[in-house]
Wavefront OBJ file of the C-alpha trace (Angstrom):
o trace
v 0.391 -4.814 -48.769
v 1.641 -7.867 -50.675
v 4.591 -10.104 -49.892
v 6.843 -8.328 -52.412
v 7.531 -4.616 -52.801
v 9.625 -2.872 -55.459
v 12.035 -0.433 -53.792
v 13.951 0.744 -56.864
v 13.421 0.229 -60.570
v 16.424 0.795 -62.843
v 15.598 3.479 -65.385
v 17.500 1.791 -68.220
v 16.661 -1.925 -67.891
v 14.154 -4.238 -66.119
v 16.436 -4.740 -63.075
v 14.901 -3.839 -59.742
v 15.627 -3.848 -56.025
v 12.837 -5.275 -53.907
v 11.739 -6.360 -50.468
v 10.473 -9.911 -50.008
v 8.424 -10.297 -46.822
v 8.393 -13.696 -45.110
v 7.332 -15.147 -41.767
v 10.972 -15.164 -40.657
v 11.988 -11.713 -41.801
v 12.187 -9.354 -44.744
v 14.832 -9.833 -47.429
v 16.219 -7.259 -49.828
v 16.453 -8.558 -53.353
v 18.230 -9.487 -55.568
v 19.181 -12.264 -53.164
v 21.375 -15.357 -53.462
v 20.384 -18.437 -51.448
v 23.059 -20.985 -50.455
v 21.900 -24.561 -50.967
v 21.388 -26.744 -47.903
v 19.972 -29.762 -49.719
v 19.679 -32.111 -46.748
v 19.205 -29.443 -44.092
v 22.734 -28.014 -43.982
v 25.044 -26.065 -46.266
v 27.879 -28.583 -46.326
v 30.522 -27.826 -43.706
v 29.154 -24.388 -42.789
v 27.655 -23.472 -39.421
v 24.419 -21.428 -39.434
v 26.217 -18.636 -37.565
v 28.880 -18.578 -40.286
v 26.158 -18.274 -42.927
v 24.754 -15.321 -41.018
v 28.196 -13.732 -40.612
v 28.864 -13.791 -44.357
v 25.594 -12.006 -45.078
v 23.241 -14.852 -45.950
v 19.593 -13.888 -45.592
v 17.830 -16.987 -46.912
v 18.729 -20.624 -47.567
v 17.291 -23.413 -49.689
v 16.575 -27.017 -48.743
v 15.216 -29.909 -50.801
v 11.910 -31.704 -50.292
v 12.924 -34.937 -52.010
v 16.136 -35.426 -50.050
v 14.571 -34.525 -46.700
v 11.647 -36.841 -47.424
v 14.137 -39.697 -47.835
v 16.160 -38.819 -44.757
v 15.262 -38.133 -41.990
v 11.618 -37.919 -43.133
v 9.110 -35.078 -42.958
v 7.482 -36.503 -39.814
v 10.794 -36.395 -37.939
v 11.414 -32.773 -38.892
v 7.846 -31.820 -38.008
v 8.191 -33.414 -34.547
v 11.442 -31.495 -34.023
v 9.662 -28.201 -34.603
v 10.031 -27.753 -38.357
v 12.949 -27.020 -40.640
v 14.018 -23.795 -38.916
v 14.594 -25.592 -35.613
v 16.033 -28.649 -37.347
v 18.622 -26.552 -39.212
v 19.131 -24.030 -36.386
v 18.568 -21.413 -39.081
v 15.980 -18.863 -37.999
v 15.970 -16.744 -41.111
v 13.805 -17.416 -44.178
v 13.934 -20.840 -45.882
v 12.711 -21.936 -49.314
v 12.218 -25.603 -50.186
v 12.441 -26.988 -53.685
v 9.633 -29.446 -54.413
v 11.610 -32.344 -55.861
v 10.808 -31.371 -59.444
v 14.477 -30.956 -60.350
v 15.158 -34.539 -59.245
v 12.795 -35.714 -62.003
v 15.526 -34.453 -64.340
v 18.686 -35.136 -62.316
v 17.668 -38.661 -61.236
v 15.924 -39.554 -64.520
v 17.079 -43.229 -64.603
v 15.447 -43.707 -61.182
v 12.148 -42.030 -62.065
v 8.798 -43.221 -63.378
v 6.380 -40.385 -64.080
v 2.664 -40.393 -64.836
v -0.211 -37.949 -64.599
v -0.787 -38.566 -60.906
v 2.797 -37.973 -59.817
v 6.301 -39.381 -59.872
v 7.757 -42.568 -58.441
v 11.399 -42.354 -57.385
v 13.563 -45.366 -56.751
v 15.635 -44.155 -53.844
v 19.270 -43.598 -54.783
v 20.110 -44.642 -51.212
v 18.421 -48.008 -50.703
v 16.169 -48.646 -53.698
v 12.933 -47.960 -51.797
v 10.001 -46.630 -53.813
v 9.069 -43.024 -53.013
v 5.891 -41.675 -54.588
v 5.471 -37.922 -54.809
v 2.236 -36.373 -56.032
v 1.551 -32.635 -56.136
v -0.587 -33.047 -53.032
v 2.097 -34.961 -51.165
v 4.758 -32.426 -52.183
v 2.616 -29.720 -50.586
v 1.888 -31.810 -47.491
v 5.583 -32.563 -46.977
v 6.488 -28.898 -47.375
v 3.765 -28.030 -44.876
v 5.414 -30.425 -42.417
v 8.868 -28.994 -43.136
v 7.369 -25.502 -42.677
v 9.660 -23.321 -44.819
v 8.648 -19.752 -45.553
v 8.313 -20.475 -49.279
v 7.182 -23.769 -50.799
v 7.448 -24.686 -54.464
v 4.867 -26.389 -56.653
v 5.824 -29.826 -57.924
v 6.802 -29.417 -61.569
v 8.354 -31.544 -64.270
v 11.851 -30.243 -64.948
v 12.270 -30.777 -68.689
v 15.523 -31.235 -70.573
v 16.207 -28.729 -73.331
v 16.948 -31.595 -75.750
v 13.631 -33.496 -75.641
v 11.347 -33.736 -78.712
v 8.670 -31.058 -79.062
v 5.876 -33.499 -78.208
v 7.563 -34.469 -74.940
v 8.214 -30.821 -74.099
v 4.542 -30.036 -74.639
v 3.448 -32.930 -72.405
v 5.800 -31.777 -69.661
v 4.555 -28.191 -69.810
v 0.913 -29.280 -69.680
v 1.655 -31.581 -66.751
v 3.499 -28.789 -64.909
v 0.415 -26.563 -65.273
v -2.009 -29.263 -64.108
v 0.228 -30.120 -61.154
v 0.444 -26.424 -60.222
v -3.361 -26.245 -60.052
v -3.394 -29.268 -57.758
v -0.661 -27.772 -55.577
v -2.625 -24.538 -55.228
v -5.748 -26.448 -54.162
v -3.765 -28.522 -51.647
v -1.899 -25.587 -50.141
v -3.548 -24.511 -46.888
v -0.655 -23.113 -44.811
v -1.574 -19.436 -44.923
v 1.693 -18.118 -43.493
v 3.662 -20.047 -46.131
v 4.050 -18.621 -49.623
v 3.664 -20.840 -52.682
v 5.640 -20.262 -55.869
v 4.914 -21.870 -59.242
v 7.599 -22.950 -61.721
v 7.556 -21.945 -65.395
v 8.870 -24.708 -67.655
v 9.282 -24.966 -71.420
v 12.954 -25.575 -72.170
v 14.323 -22.973 -74.564
v 11.127 -22.954 -76.639
v 9.857 -19.402 -76.194
v 6.309 -20.213 -77.247
v 6.170 -23.025 -74.679
v 7.479 -20.633 -72.026
v 4.844 -18.055 -73.012
v 2.046 -20.585 -72.726
v 3.246 -22.020 -69.416
v 3.720 -18.582 -67.852
v 0.315 -17.355 -69.004
v -1.480 -20.385 -67.559
v 0.345 -20.183 -64.223
v -0.340 -16.456 -63.872
v -4.059 -17.206 -64.317
v -3.926 -19.503 -61.274
v -2.261 -16.751 -59.193
v 0.703 -17.600 -56.975
v 2.759 -15.660 -54.437
v 5.796 -15.737 -56.721
v 7.072 -17.353 -59.898
v 10.203 -19.336 -60.646
v 11.905 -20.008 -63.956
v 12.984 -23.660 -63.951
v 14.640 -26.028 -66.376
v 17.655 -23.857 -67.219
v 21.385 -24.333 -66.694
v 20.885 -27.924 -67.829
v 23.092 -27.841 -70.920
v 21.392 -25.261 -73.132
v 24.311 -22.786 -73.176
v 24.617 -19.216 -71.952
v 23.026 -17.398 -74.896
v 19.922 -19.600 -74.991
v 19.585 -19.418 -71.225
v 19.676 -15.609 -71.073
v 17.398 -15.301 -74.100
v 14.879 -17.587 -72.368
v 15.152 -15.705 -69.079
v 14.653 -12.314 -70.748
v 11.610 -13.615 -72.613
v 10.024 -15.326 -69.603
v 10.503 -12.501 -67.098
v 8.429 -10.165 -69.259
v 5.483 -12.573 -68.931
v 5.453 -12.623 -65.125
v 3.617 -10.174 -62.842
v 5.655 -7.067 -62.088
v 4.689 -7.048 -58.410
v 5.641 -10.679 -57.689
v 9.086 -12.078 -56.881
v 10.863 -13.829 -59.769
v 13.192 -16.695 -58.979
v 15.712 -18.250 -61.399
v 16.308 -21.756 -60.115
v 19.736 -23.386 -59.968
v 21.582 -20.748 -61.997
v 24.658 -19.419 -60.294
v 27.700 -18.253 -62.227
v 28.406 -14.646 -61.307
v 27.858 -13.388 -64.851
v 24.641 -15.415 -65.132
v 23.333 -13.687 -62.018
v 24.255 -10.197 -63.251
v 22.668 -10.829 -66.661
v 19.521 -12.293 -65.083
v 19.160 -9.374 -62.666
v 19.437 -7.094 -65.670
v 16.490 -9.018 -67.151
v 14.447 -8.500 -63.969
v 15.116 -11.591 -61.800
v 15.044 -11.219 -57.999
v 16.126 -14.545 -56.476
v 18.843 -17.130 -57.124
v 20.225 -20.358 -55.713
v 23.089 -22.569 -56.788
v 25.493 -25.186 -55.407
v 28.462 -23.633 -57.222
v 30.056 -21.661 -54.359
v 30.037 -24.521 -51.865
v 30.634 -27.374 -54.335
v 33.569 -25.597 -55.941
v 34.852 -24.619 -52.518
v 34.964 -28.277 -51.509
v 36.996 -28.942 -54.644
v 39.577 -26.194 -53.978
v 38.339 -23.679 -56.559
v 37.852 -20.176 -55.182
v 35.997 -17.308 -56.849
v 37.620 -13.876 -56.824
v 37.116 -10.591 -58.629
v 40.223 -11.428 -60.652
v 38.919 -14.799 -61.747
v 38.979 -18.318 -60.294
v 41.881 -19.489 -58.137
v 42.775 -23.188 -58.000
v 44.189 -23.551 -54.541
v 45.735 -26.996 -55.046
v 48.124 -25.598 -57.650
v 51.807 -25.707 -56.709
v 52.059 -21.986 -57.461
v 50.499 -21.425 -54.041
v 52.966 -23.566 -52.083
v 54.583 -20.516 -50.452
v 51.871 -17.981 -51.262
v 51.284 -15.751 -48.232
v 48.395 -13.856 -49.809
v 44.772 -14.452 -48.817
v 42.457 -16.065 -51.335
v 41.386 -12.564 -52.374
v 42.909 -9.288 -51.290
v 40.271 -6.975 -49.894
v 37.800 -9.755 -49.072
v 36.412 -9.478 -45.546
v 35.556 -13.159 -45.026
v 36.973 -15.216 -42.147
v 39.161 -17.260 -44.494
v 40.792 -14.243 -46.112
v 41.329 -12.431 -42.814
v 43.044 -15.395 -41.152
v 44.594 -17.831 -43.646
v 47.041 -17.729 -46.535
v 46.664 -19.520 -49.839
v 49.653 -21.660 -48.851
v 47.943 -22.809 -45.664
v 44.665 -23.613 -47.394
v 46.548 -25.490 -50.143
v 48.266 -27.538 -47.442
v 44.894 -28.388 -45.864
v 43.597 -29.690 -49.183
v 46.739 -31.714 -49.872
v 46.658 -33.499 -46.514
v 42.913 -34.112 -46.622
v 42.131 -31.679 -43.822
v 38.455 -30.694 -44.019
v 39.259 -27.125 -43.001
v 40.512 -26.406 -46.519
v 37.090 -27.124 -47.997
v 35.324 -25.224 -45.223
v 37.452 -22.086 -45.593
v 37.166 -22.015 -49.374
v 33.408 -22.531 -49.163
v 33.122 -19.669 -46.672
v 35.053 -17.429 -49.042
v 32.981 -18.432 -52.077
v 29.699 -17.921 -50.269
v 30.884 -14.506 -49.109
v 31.924 -13.699 -52.690
v 28.321 -14.285 -53.786
v 26.917 -12.179 -50.956
v 29.329 -9.369 -51.835
v 28.219 -9.647 -55.464
v 24.518 -9.346 -54.673
v 25.194 -6.534 -52.187
v 27.008 -4.634 -54.961
v 24.065 -5.258 -57.281
v 21.586 -3.932 -54.728
v 23.703 -0.858 -54.030
v 24.070 -0.035 -57.725
v 20.304 -0.397 -58.087
v 19.749 1.897 -55.119
v 21.901 4.496 -56.854
v 20.200 3.869 -60.221
v 23.587 2.952 -61.679
v 23.036 -0.764 -62.206
v 22.747 -0.883 -65.997
v 26.142 0.741 -66.529
v 27.632 -1.315 -63.680
v 26.282 -4.531 -65.218
v 27.565 -3.729 -68.720
v 31.038 -3.113 -67.311
v 30.909 -6.273 -65.195
v 29.781 -8.510 -68.065
v 32.347 -7.029 -70.436
v 35.128 -7.552 -67.903
v 34.296 -11.086 -66.770
v 32.772 -12.674 -69.866
v 31.781 -16.249 -69.020
v 33.148 -16.275 -65.432
l 1 2 3 4 5 6 7 8 9 10 11 12 13 14 15 16 17 18 19 20 21 22 23 24 25 26 27 28 29 30 31 32 33 34 35 36 37 38 39 40 41 42 43 44 45 46 47 48 49 50 51 52 53 54 55 56 57 58 59 60 61 62 63 64 65 66 67 68 69 70 71 72 73 74 75 76 77 78 79 80 81 82 83 84 85 86 87 88 89 90 91 92 93 94 95 96 97 98 99 100 101 102 103 104 105 106 107 108 109 110 111 112 113 114 115 116 117 118 119 120 121 122 123 124 125 126 127 128 129 130 131 132 133 134 135 136 137 138 139 140 141 142 143 144 145 146 147 148 149 150 151 152 153 154 155 156 157 158 159 160 161 162 163 164 165 166 167 168 169 170 171 172 173 174 175 176 177 178 179 180 181 182 183 184 185 186 187 188 189 190 191 192 193 194 195 196 197 198 199 200 201 202 203 204 205 206 207 208 209 210 211 212 213 214 215 216 217 218 219 220 221 222 223 224 225 226 227 228 229 230 231 232 233 234 235 236 237 238 239 240 241 242 243 244 245 246 247 248 249 250 251 252 253 254 255 256 257 258 259 260 261 262 263 264 265 266 267 268 269 270 271 272 273 274 275 276 277 278 279 280 281 282 283 284 285 286 287 288 289 290 291 292 293 294 295 296 297 298 299 300 301 302 303 304 305 306 307 308 309 310 311 312 313 314 315 316 317 318 319 320 321 322 323 324 325 326 327 328 329 330 331 332 333 334 335 336 337 338 339 340 341 342 343 344 345 346 347 348 349 350 351 352 353 354 355 356 357 358 359 360 361 362 363 364 365 366 367 368 369
C-alpha cells in the first residue's frame, strides 16, 4: 500500500478525500498546515495547535539552516523533539526564498548562494545540501529544492527556471536516502500552461512520493492562479498527494480542492491574527476598530475555539491597543481554528458526496474572501 489512499472521490468534480500516511501518523486530506517557519507557529503552543485540530505543520529549511543550524536540531533529536510537535511535519526546501529574498540571492546551475538577511553571511544551498539538511531536521516530508519563478519574468527566464527545477529534482532524488521520509517534487512554470505541462511531465517520470504546485499566489491574480492549478492537477498522478504551496485564502482553498488539491499551507491565519484581523464565516473582522470598544460578542458566534469561548471582541481590542501580546495570540488561535473548521467541513462534504454543490454555494457567497 502506498503513502496516499483515496477515500472518497466526488462524483461531479476532481475533489477527493484522502489519507496521507506518514511516520508520525495518518492525516485525512484535504489538510491545512499552519506555518512554523523557524520551528514554531508564532505565539501558539503545540498543545494549542493540537486542540484546534491541527494535524500537520510546516517548517522552513532555509530559516532553520540559518538559526539554530541543522546540526543543533539533529543533536536535539530532530525537528519533532525541537518543536515539541509529535505529529507530522513537512519542511519547505528554501526554494521560495529564491523568490522572496531575490535581492540577496545569486543562483547558478550548481545551487543558490544566499546572503543572510540576518548578518550578511554567505549560505550556499545545493540540491544535495537541501536534502542533507532536511535529513538532519528529519521531517516526515521533505521538498526538492526548486527555483520559485515569478509570473512576470520573460519567457526565456521562465524556461531556464523550469529546466533547472527539473535538473535539481533529479539531483534531490539521487541524494535522498532517508527511507522513512517522503520526498515531494515541485512543479514550476508560472502561469504558462505549456511550461507547467512540461515540468509536470518530467517530474512524474522521475517518480516522487507526492507533487507540489509552486510559484503561485505571487501576484498573478485569482483567475490565473485557479486556471493554472486546474491545468496542473490533471497532469499529476491520481494516487499521489497534491500540495498547493503558500496559497491560503479560504476561497482559494475551496476552489483548489474542487480542482483536486489535497494539501495547503499559508501564513495568512497567523500573520493576520497578529495584525488584529480575524476570519469569520461572515467575513473579516478588524478587531482594532472602535466599533468593538464595548462589543461583548466573541470574534465569531458559534466558533468553538478558546478565544471565542472565553473573550469578547472588546477585550481583545483592548489587548491590541495596549500592546498586550495576548490579543495577537487569541486572534491567531481563532484564525487557525477557522481554517481547521473549513477543511473539516470540506472533508465532511466529500464524505457525503456533496462537495461540489457545497463548494459552488461557498464560492458564490464569499467571492474573493
